[in-house]
C-alpha positions as CSV (number, residue, x, y, z in Angstrom):
1,M,156.5,155.8,124.9
2,S,153.8,156.9,122.4
3,K,150.3,158.2,122.9
4,V,147.4,156.4,121.1
5,P,145.1,158.9,119.1
6,T,142.0,159.9,120.7
7,S,138.7,161.0,119.4
8,S,138.9,164.7,120.0
9,P,141.0,167.4,118.7
10,D,144.2,168.6,120.6
11,E,145.4,172.0,119.5
12,S,148.2,172.0,122.0
13,E,150.3,169.3,120.0
14,P,153.8,170.7,120.5
15,R,155.8,171.5,117.3
16,I,158.9,169.4,117.1
17,P,162.2,171.2,118.4
18,G,164.4,171.7,115.4
19,L,161.8,170.8,112.9
20,A,159.3,173.7,113.3
21,P,156.7,173.9,111.9
22,F,156.1,170.3,111.8
23,T,154.2,168.3,114.5
24,V,154.3,164.6,114.8
25,S,150.8,164.6,113.2
26,E,152.0,166.2,110.1
27,L,155.0,163.8,109.7
28,L,153.0,160.9,110.2
29,R,150.6,161.9,107.5
30,Q,153.8,162.7,105.4
31,G,154.5,158.8,105.9
32,K,157.2,159.0,108.3
33,T,157.4,156.1,110.9
34,I,157.5,156.7,114.7
35,E,161.1,155.4,114.7
36,E,162.1,158.0,111.8
37,I,160.4,160.8,113.8
38,K,162.5,159.9,116.8
39,A,165.5,160.0,114.7
40,L,164.7,163.4,113.2
41,A,163.7,164.8,116.7
42,P,166.2,163.7,119.5
43,A,165.1,166.7,121.5
44,L,161.7,165.1,121.9
45,P,160.8,164.0,125.6
46,G,160.9,160.5,126.6
47,S,157.2,160.3,125.6
48,L,156.4,160.6,122.1
49,I,153.2,162.3,121.6
50,M,150.9,160.9,118.7
51,P,148.1,163.0,117.4
52,A,145.0,163.6,119.2
53,N,142.8,164.2,116.4
54,E,139.2,162.3,115.6
55,E,140.2,162.3,111.8
56,Y,143.4,160.5,112.2
57,P,142.6,157.4,109.9
58,V,143.7,154.7,112.2
59,A,142.5,155.9,115.8
60,N,140.1,153.0,116.0
61,T,141.5,150.3,113.7
62,G,141.9,146.6,114.7
63,F,143.9,143.8,113.0
64,K,142.7,140.4,113.5
65,E,145.2,137.9,114.4
66,W,145.7,134.5,116.2
67,A,145.8,135.3,120.2
68,N,149.1,133.6,120.6
69,I,150.6,135.6,117.6
70,C,149.2,138.7,119.4
71,E,151.2,137.6,122.4
72,A,154.3,136.7,120.5
73,L,154.3,140.2,118.9
74,G,153.5,141.8,122.3
75,T,156.0,140.2,124.3
76,G,158.8,140.7,121.9
77,V,159.4,137.2,120.8
78,M,158.8,138.3,116.9
79,S,158.2,141.4,115.1
80,L,156.8,139.9,111.9
81,I,153.2,139.5,110.6
82,L,152.9,137.1,107.4
83,R,149.5,137.2,105.6
84,K,147.8,136.2,102.5
85,G,144.4,137.5,103.2
86,G,140.9,136.3,103.8
87,I,138.0,135.5,101.5
88,H,136.3,139.0,102.7
89,E,139.3,141.2,101.9
90,G,137.7,142.7,98.6
91,R,138.5,142.4,95.1
92,G,142.0,144.0,95.5
93,G,142.8,141.4,98.1
94,F,144.8,141.9,101.4
95,E,147.1,144.9,102.0
96,F,148.6,146.5,105.0
97,K,146.8,149.7,104.4
98,H,147.2,151.1,107.9
99,K,150.2,152.3,109.5
100,E,149.0,152.0,113.2
101,F,146.6,149.4,114.6
102,F,145.4,147.4,117.5
103,L,145.9,143.6,117.6
104,F,142.4,142.1,118.0
105,P,143.0,138.6,119.1
106,T,141.2,135.5,117.5
107,W,141.0,132.1,118.8
108,F,140.6,128.3,117.7
109,H,141.3,125.3,119.6
110,T,143.9,123.9,117.5
111,Q,145.7,127.0,117.4
112,G,148.7,125.9,119.4
113,E,149.3,123.0,116.9
114,K,150.1,125.3,114.2
115,L,153.1,127.2,116.0
116,T,156.4,126.6,117.2
117,W,155.9,128.7,120.3
118,Q,153.2,128.7,123.1
119,A,152.5,131.7,125.3
120,P,152.6,131.4,128.9
121,N,149.4,130.5,130.7
122,P,147.6,129.7,127.2
123,E,144.2,129.3,128.9
124,R,143.9,132.9,129.2
125,F,143.5,133.2,125.4
126,V,140.6,130.7,125.3
127,F,137.2,132.3,124.6
128,P,134.3,131.2,122.7
129,P,134.0,131.1,119.0
130,E,132.6,134.2,117.0
131,D,128.9,133.2,117.4
132,G,129.1,132.9,121.4
133,R,131.9,135.6,122.1
134,T,130.6,138.5,124.2
135,S,133.6,140.6,124.9
136,V,137.1,141.6,123.5
137,D,140.2,142.2,125.3
138,I,143.0,144.2,123.8
139,D,146.6,144.5,125.0
140,Y,148.8,145.6,122.3
141,F,149.1,148.2,119.6
142,C,151.5,148.2,116.4
143,T,153.0,150.5,114.2
144,L,153.9,149.4,110.8
145,E,157.6,149.9,109.8
146,Q,158.0,148.1,106.5
147,V,156.2,145.7,103.8
148,W,157.5,143.2,101.7
149,R,155.5,141.3,99.1
150,V,157.7,138.0,98.8
151,T,157.2,135.7,95.8
152,E,160.1,133.4,96.3
153,W,159.7,130.6,98.8
154,D,163.5,130.3,99.7
155,K,163.1,133.8,101.1
156,V,159.8,133.2,103.0
157,A,161.7,129.9,104.4
158,A,164.6,131.8,105.4
159,L,162.3,133.9,108.0
160,A,161.5,131.0,110.2
161,P,163.8,132.1,112.8
162,H,162.3,135.4,113.1
163,H,158.5,134.1,113.7
164,V,156.7,131.3,115.4
165,W,154.3,129.8,112.9
166,A,155.0,126.2,111.5
167,E,156.5,125.6,108.2
168,D,153.5,123.9,106.9
169,V,151.2,126.7,107.9
170,I,153.5,129.3,106.2
171,K,153.8,126.9,103.1
172,E,149.9,126.6,103.1
173,R,149.5,130.5,103.1
174,F,152.2,131.0,100.4
175,V,150.6,128.6,97.8
176,Y,146.9,129.6,98.6
177,D,145.0,131.3,95.5
178,E,146.3,131.7,92.2
179,E,149.7,133.5,93.0
180,S,152.2,132.0,95.4
181,C,153.3,134.8,97.4
182,L,153.1,136.3,101.1
183,N,152.6,139.8,102.6
184,V,155.4,140.1,105.1
185,A,155.3,143.2,107.7
186,L,157.8,144.2,110.1
187,V,155.9,146.0,113.0
188,R,156.8,147.7,116.2
189,T,154.5,146.3,119.1
190,W,153.6,148.5,122.0
191,K,152.0,147.5,125.2
192,L,148.9,149.2,126.6
193,P,149.0,150.4,130.2
194,E,146.0,148.2,131.1
195,R,143.8,145.7,129.2
196,W,141.3,147.6,126.9
197,S,137.8,145.6,127.0
198,F,134.6,146.2,125.3
199,P,131.7,144.3,124.2
200,Y,131.9,142.0,121.1
201,S,130.1,143.0,118.1
202,K,129.1,140.8,115.1
203,S,130.7,143.3,112.8
204,Y,134.1,141.9,114.0
205,G,133.3,138.5,112.6
206,G,134.1,137.1,109.1
207,C,137.2,136.4,107.0
208,R,138.5,139.8,107.1
209,S,141.7,141.2,108.5
210,W,140.8,144.8,109.2
211,I,137.9,145.9,111.6
212,T,136.5,149.3,113.1
213,L,136.9,149.3,116.9
214,P,135.2,151.7,119.5
215,K,137.0,154.9,119.8
216,P,140.0,154.4,122.1
217,T,140.8,156.6,125.1
218,S,144.3,158.4,125.4
219,M,146.9,156.0,126.8
220,E,150.5,156.0,127.1
221,L,152.3,153.0,125.4
222,M,155.5,151.1,126.2
223,P,157.6,149.5,123.6
224,A,157.7,145.4,123.6
225,V,161.0,145.4,122.2
226,P,163.9,147.7,123.3
227,T,165.1,150.1,120.5
228,D,168.4,148.4,119.8
229,A,166.9,144.8,119.8
230,F,164.2,145.9,117.4
231,A,166.9,147.4,115.1
232,A,168.8,144.0,115.1
233,A,165.6,142.3,114.1
234,K,165.0,144.8,111.3
235,A,168.5,144.5,109.9
236,A,168.3,140.6,110.2
237,V,164.9,140.5,108.2
238,S,166.0,143.1,105.7
239,A,169.1,141.2,105.0
240,I,166.8,138.3,103.9
241,L,164.1,140.2,102.0
242,G,166.2,143.3,100.8
């Protein structure tokens, strides 16, 4: 389990046994992933403590993704995000610039037609379009494990067993814009102990991937996929993309 950052400093964050004087916060800031920290610190208790610090950069970051994709990630069906970018991503284009983020679900009525998998009880994902939306429900949190920028279609096509987008959707994203490529991210998804709901804001709208959410409260997270299963998925994707 992991603890999400909160908005107030916590001076009691423990030093890591065998790795003093480092704390989890310090290792994360050095670029270590949660899994790397766990490997470095086998003496950590079953609950991995993430930094409780208002200055931590991803404490309230949301990543906009189709509601069905959020559920596929959150239920362990897949561990990949494939993204080209929206028209409001800025001059530099899209990039996976945050190491941890909440999955912010988006919806349109033909979403299911563009996927090879449907979540159980899909009616729970139906909500009004942006101009009529009044609330947001978030169930999952992600940690970024690895990113590839893939320019060869054969490699993208070989990822099909590891995600639920239809091939024509992925092909459309791949060839969109001047350069044929896709950003592929391997993520570890974590389940919130209970749904986090808050009012919808117009600032969440538009064709952008990253948004700023309200400050979250501290919460314990459970991995959507067991460690051994995630390691197997990571190995399979790495074998394709290098």
